[in-house]
Structures are given as structure tokens and as C-alpha cells.
Steps between C-alpha positions, in 0.01 A plus 500: 500500500275313742588249767306227325587309183292578196336236281787528248774461763636154590359392836661705781784615275705793630728747321694813584822698504770460766782754547824356638662765720830478683837656572782453248624140507207373710443222244204635302623390156617162633152442643325602178717267292436220752122557485492503119736205460713693253715806487348829389647733764876540532690444821845573636665556837501873427206708623277682253536235230129533416423845362167457324170349608503140377166334443478123560187290471433187707208278401369269771196267478285745695669836441718722284753712692662783305823606671678834466864471611606851596846652544637503854366772729780709653576860597589662168675833440611511133255523203568143385421334832210735575346387170556134598330537841210692344455208260479259794251702706282595202403132466311497828193690385428261213506165682267286710756367749845616613766238575779644715825302512743542788850354509518348849873436465586866443271776625470829309327737746487801266339314209273305733387826664413650160294194407317484834414869472358444152292190578359648821344786302347263242188287516622193310546164674869437572672163534846494658751241377800458730760382249835320536396300807756239390776749594408551868473266803143373552496646852519853355192464279220523761630828652522646147139395426386649832679829430348538155151402616502812720602736217163504322205268435627269226248264340755222546867452592673212320864400561655381170819425312461618140835341415403155634125523429413451868136591579452675164185291436357610833575862407318460167195348671490797737525753214235315298252514790520882497410539131148575388287261297518560127632373167872499407651816355739318263496179291628198694796435267708812570721578801585865429386795291858614448634494144779250433743776404451667840577175685802443274634847592444427870689170476797675341494760778493223760815343353675838510412521871605145577825482302652843563497475879500822699680700233197598295240713681132510422547755222466219246207478260438266208302576185416249227555662161397200288298186572437300183371149442673311218492150348123468556530589867775250584758780551470840666760766426540761773713815501516669840688796648631521856496866609739624769595845631880504480778377273653308792175303539502422128852362536395275788201360309706432187787355703851409393493385140118521506479201735247647746260608225530153346415338837200732546383418148534122538321489837223729372454299180453173693242662729308656208504169309338332803235770502423492127557131435695574179860573397613858561769706329588783741723796417584746777625857479615730783425873488594782737221748575638728767290533819189351342360400841471872588346598165117497495489462121739202511299340783190518281691359202614200703148437633526638853 
């Protein structure tokens, strides 16, 4: 690809891929959803909510930015988390720009060290977004910017609040300026290449995370067994299974008298209906698959 627009390209139009890299809970998924104006990547207060690379497409008058929201980078020891971190770092070779997000309200030196080590060895332009500036006193921000400016040569450092939307437009302008001239990669009427059933499964998994508190660990996966349109597309019938590793976890997800599973189902159904724009009938099942997060075959089955 050249640095000059071709005859078939809109005047000075830019396009490219941007990897969003950050520690667990840095706000990557919140930022992606903010940028796109709708939810395609799940969020929760628990780290490692995002496990797969999520592709989101932003169309601007003069550019198309294709974002890859990666899982949080952290020091991993077990097969499950090693696979997650490999997924995050494998994105870096395929993109045009790397967007690193740092949580200024809560430093994570180990994860930040891993990311810095990785970006220093690469040749891609890197933009640093200092996120959650709404959670710290303004007097602390300049010293943080100064400290990070000495770490490596970032193309730009932009303080933002993904939650509030503060300076997100400035961040997008900075990212756009680093893309090469060329036509869009995707049609301008889509925001993600993810299938609807994948996003539905992710939304169910988010509700499990949010509603079960600290009792359920990250050994929870969701598979969609059936996804059928009925009544000329005005109703979608979904059957999904929540996979856990122990009987005790199954009991927590089902809850007394089935109340927890009902709450998960109702919250998930409302979210999926917003996504699809039609009525949804959702039936949930809970299945125990012992130690699946340590089983390579099971990890492949669940898409990791």
C-alpha cells in the first residue's frame, strides 16, 4: 500500500487496523463500545472479561478504523490464561497502529512491563491512552504523562475517560492520522464481523459475571446450541449452555429455586433484544465439565 491515494480512493481517505492493548480492567472494552456507539464487547468489574479478539469497525468521513479489542495482558501461568495472553499479543503483528490503554487510577506494573517490552521490540506506531482521568486529581495527571513519555517514543499520549467520553474524539483523530491512505476494508454499514450468536454468548457470559459476584471464577464458558429465526424474523429462539467446572458452581448459577438462572436469563434476553432489534426467546442450561480451563481440547471447543 502506498502513501498516496489512488484514483479509486476517496480524496485523502485513510484506513487501517488498530489493536487495543492493555492490562485486565484497563477499560479496553468500555472504550471500544464508546467509540462504536453500541455494545459489541462485554464488560464487567472482573479482570479478563474479554477472552477473544473482538473486531469493531468505525467509519468516519475521512477514514475507516478497524479495532481489535484484545484480552488483558497479564503474567499467566496456567494453560487457559497463557492462551488468553497469546491471543492478545498475536494481534500486534497484523495491525497498522497499536493503542495502549493504561488505567491511571490503578497501576499494574507487571502487565504494563510486559506491554512495554512487547511494543519496544516492534516497529508499529504506538498511541498511549491514559484512561480513567476522571478518577484522579488533576494535579496528578501531568507527572503521569511525564513519566510515560520517558518510557518509549509514543506517537501520541492522550489522557481520556472511556466511561465519560472525555477526549475520545481527540484520540480518534490521533489514531486516524497514523493510518495509511487507502480504501475501506469493510462496507460502511457494519460495526463488527462477529456473528450474532457469538455476541449473544458473550452477553450471557457477562451477566453470569455481573450477577454472581465473586463466587463464580473465570472458569465459565457459554456456547449457543441453537439460534433460529422464527415468525419471518420477528422472533429469535436461542438455546445456550453455561459451562462450569464444579457442581458447586452449577448450584450458584442456578440459585435457590432457579432464581439466579432466571435473573441471568432475563438480563441476557433484554441485552440480546437490544442488539438484534427483535423479540428473543432464551433458554439457558448449566453443564458441569470438570477442569475444562486446563483441558486443551475443551479450550479449543469453547473457542480459545
